[in-house]
C-alpha positions in Angstrom: 114.1 100.6 147.5 112.7 102.7 144.6 116.1 102.5 142.9 116.0 98.8 143.1 112.6 98.7 141.6 113.7 100.9 138.7 116.7 98.8 138.1 114.6 95.6 138.1 112.2 97.2 135.6 115.0 98.4 133.4 116.5 94.9 133.4 113.1 93.3 132.6 112.7 95.8 129.7 116.2 95.5 128.3 116.7 91.7 128.5 114.7 91.0 125.3 116.9 93.5 123.5 120.0 91.8 124.8 118.6 88.5 123.7 118.0 89.7 120.2 121.5 91.3 120.1 123.1 88.0 121.2 120.9 85.8 119.0 121.7 87.8 115.9 125.4 86.8 116.3 124.6 83.1 116.3 124.4 80.8 113.3 121.5 78.4 112.8 123.2 75.5 114.6 124.3 77.7 117.5 120.8 79.3 117.8 119.0 76.0 118.1 121.5 74.4 120.4 121.6 75.3 124.2 121.3 79.1 124.3 123.9 81.0 126.3 124.5 84.7 126.8 127.8 84.6 124.9 128.0 85.9 121.4 128.2 83.5 118.5 130.3 83.6 115.3 127.5 83.9 112.7 126.8 87.7 112.7 128.6 88.4 109.4 127.1 85.4 107.7 123.6 86.3 108.9 124.0 89.9 107.6 125.2 88.5 104.2 122.4 86.0 103.9 119.8 88.7 105.0 121.2 91.1 102.3 121.0 88.4 99.7 117.5 87.3 100.6 115.3 87.6 97.5 117.8 90.0 95.9 118.0 92.4 98.8 114.3 92.6 99.6 115.0 93.3 103.3 116.6 96.6 102.4 113.6 97.5 100.3 111.4 96.9 103.3 113.7 99.1 105.4 113.4 101.9 102.7 109.7 101.5 102.7 109.5 101.9 106.5 111.8 104.9 106.3 109.4 106.4 103.7 106.2 105.6 105.5 107.6 106.7 108.9 109.7 109.7 107.8 107.3 111.4 105.4 104.3 110.4 107.5 105.7 111.8 110.7 106.8 115.1 109.1 103.4 115.7 107.5 101.7 114.6 110.7 103.7 117.0 112.9 103.0 119.9 110.5 99.3 119.1 110.4 99.2 118.6 114.2 101.0 121.9 114.7 98.5 123.9 112.5 95.4 122.2 113.9 96.6 122.3 117.5 97.5 126.0 117.2 94.1 126.8 115.7 92.3 125.0 118.4 94.3 126.6 121.1 94.4 130.3 120.0 91.4 130.9 117.8 87.7 131.2 118.9 85.2 129.8 116.4 81.9 127.9 116.5 82.3 124.2 117.1 85.8 124.3 118.5 84.9 122.4 121.6 83.0 119.7 119.6 86.0 119.3 117.3 88.3 118.8 120.2 86.0 116.3 121.8 85.9 114.3 118.6 89.7 114.3 118.6 89.8 113.0 122.1 87.4 110.2 121.0 89.9 109.4 118.2 92.7 109.1 120.8 90.7 106.5 122.6 89.7 104.6 119.4 91.7 101.3 119.0 93.5 101.2 115.6 92.2 97.7 114.9 88.6 99.1 114.8 89.6 101.4 111.9 91.7 99.1 109.8 88.9 97.3 107.9 86.8 100.5 107.2 89.9 102.3 106.0 90.7 99.4 103.7 87.2 99.5 102.2 87.5 103.2 101.6 90.8 102.9 99.9 89.6 100.0 97.9 86.7 102.1 96.6 89.1 104.9 95.5 91.6 102.4 93.9 94.4 103.3 96.4 94.5 99.9 98.1 97.9 98.1 97.8 99.7 101.4 97.2 102.1 103.6 99.2 99.3 106.1 99.7 97.2 103.5 101.5 99.7 103.5 104.4 100.8 107.1 104.2 97.5 108.9 104.2 96.0 107.3 107.4 99.3 108.0 109.2 99.2 111.7 108.6 96.2 112.4 110.8 97.1 111.8 114.4 94.5 112.7 117.0 97.0 112.3 119.8 99.5 114.5 118.0 96.9 117.2 117.5 96.0 116.9 121.2 99.7 117.3 122.2 100.1 120.3 119.9 97.0 122.0 121.2 98.2 121.6 124.8 101.7 122.8 124.0 100.5 125.8 122.0 98.1 126.9 124.7 101.0 127.0 127.2 104.0 128.0 125.1 102.6 130.8 122.9 101.6 134.0 124.7 98.6 135.9 123.3 100.6 139.1 123.6 103.2 137.9 121.1 100.5 137.1 118.6 98.8 140.5 119.0 102.2 142.2 118.6 102.7 140.4 115.3 99.3 141.3 114.1 99.8 145.0 115.0 103.1 144.9 113.0 101.0 143.8 109.9 101.9 140.1 109.8 99.4 137.9 108.1 98.1 134.8 110.0 100.2 132.5 107.8 103.3 134.7 108.3 102.6 134.8 112.0 102.4 131.0 112.1 105.5 130.4 110.0 107.8 133.0 111.5 106.6 133.2 115.2 104.5 130.2 116.1 106.4 127.4 114.4 109.8 128.2 116.1 108.1 128.5 119.5 106.3 125.2 119.0 109.4 123.3 117.7 110.0 121.2 120.9 106.4 120.1 120.9 106.4 119.3 117.2 109.6 117.3 117.6 107.8 115.3 120.2 104.9 114.7 117.9 107.3 113.7 115.1 109.0 111.3 117.4 105.9 109.6 118.7 104.4 109.4 115.2 107.6 108.1 113.6 107.9 105.3 116.2 104.2 104.5 115.8 104.4 104.3 112.0 107.7 102.4 112.0 106.3 99.8 114.4 102.8 99.7 112.7 101.9 96.2 111.6 98.1 95.9 111.2 97.5 98.8 108.8 100.1 97.8 106.1 99.3 94.1 106.6 95.6 94.9 105.7 96.3 97.4 103.0 99.2 95.9 101.1 99.6 92.8 99.0 102.8 93.5 97.1 105.9 92.2 98.9 108.0 95.1 97.5 105.8 97.7 99.3 105.9 96.0 102.7 107.4 97.8 105.6 110.0 95.9 107.7 107.4 94.8 110.3 105.2 93.0 107.7 108.2 91.8 105.7 109.8 90.1 108.8 106.4 88.6 109.7 106.1 87.0 106.2 109.7 85.7 106.6 108.8 84.3 110.0 105.9 82.4 108.5 108.1 80.9 105.9 110.5 79.9 108.6 108.1 77.1 109.6 109.3 75.3 106.5 112.8 76.7 106.5 114.2 77.0 110.0 117.3 78.7 108.7 115.2 81.8 108.1 114.7 82.3 111.9 118.3 83.6 112.2 117.6 86.1 109.4 114.4 87.2 111.1 116.3 87.9 114.4 119.0 89.7 112.5 116.5 91.8 110.7 114.7 92.6 113.9 118.0 93.9 115.3 118.7 96.1 112.3 115.2 97.5 112.4 115.7 98.8 115.9 118.9 100.8 115.0 117.1 103.7 113.2 114.8 104.2 116.3 117.8 104.3 118.6 119.5 106.8 116.4 116.4 108.9 116.2 115.9 108.9 120.0 119.5 110.0 120.5 119.3 112.8 118.0 116.0 114.1 119.3 117.3 114.0 122.8 120.1 116.3 121.7 117.7 118.7 120.1 115.6 118.9 123.3 118.7 119.7 125.3 119.8 122.5 123.0 116.3 124.0 122.8 116.0 124.1 126.6 119.4 125.7 127.0 118.6 128.3 124.3 115.3 129.0 126.1 117.1 129.5 129.4 119.6 131.9 127.8 116.8 133.9 126.1 114.9 134.2 129.4 
């Protein structure tokens, strides 16, 4: 019975993906006729039209999303690693209060912060810039929380003390000892943050006004709004949605491989 429930849940989750995959292969006439689960003949035409849309603007949106998500997730993982390690292994005044504030940040809905963030960036002249999307993405309360929990359990105090006795500075200790030991946890933070930034809609929608700086989420939304007057754009939106999922799938597969190798190497070392 549990297996049947899991299979039903998987089917419910994957059916929209299957629908997008099939719909992307259909031309406009095929899409708006009676829909079937058989592929159509318009995939190549849809890809060509999408690539030619406004001189290739869709691929600019994809590059923007890769920049926001890639750079933002890397910086967020590094910041989360440093902060989480400090909160887990150092004793200083206010440590508990800082951690409680971070927990409050985890519970804070992003929609509450969007308008205040826009006002702050408008005051500094950074609104409608790449920084307006990148900078808020670097600080992840949830990523810091995960890094703190992982550092507390994965890094023995004896290893740190041995490094200090050998004369290693705190930065050298973090770079050469802590960072390799925390790599599986930081990869997890990177993955979560990459997906969150890639799928983020509200923040760039509020911050950006220039079409050339849009991520793919906001770009496809603007194309969808234009589809009310030009129904042919609906097929391009569906095709773009399919292409936007491919980097996430590739990332999940590559990260899964990294986790497997890290667990095996840990088993061999032990």
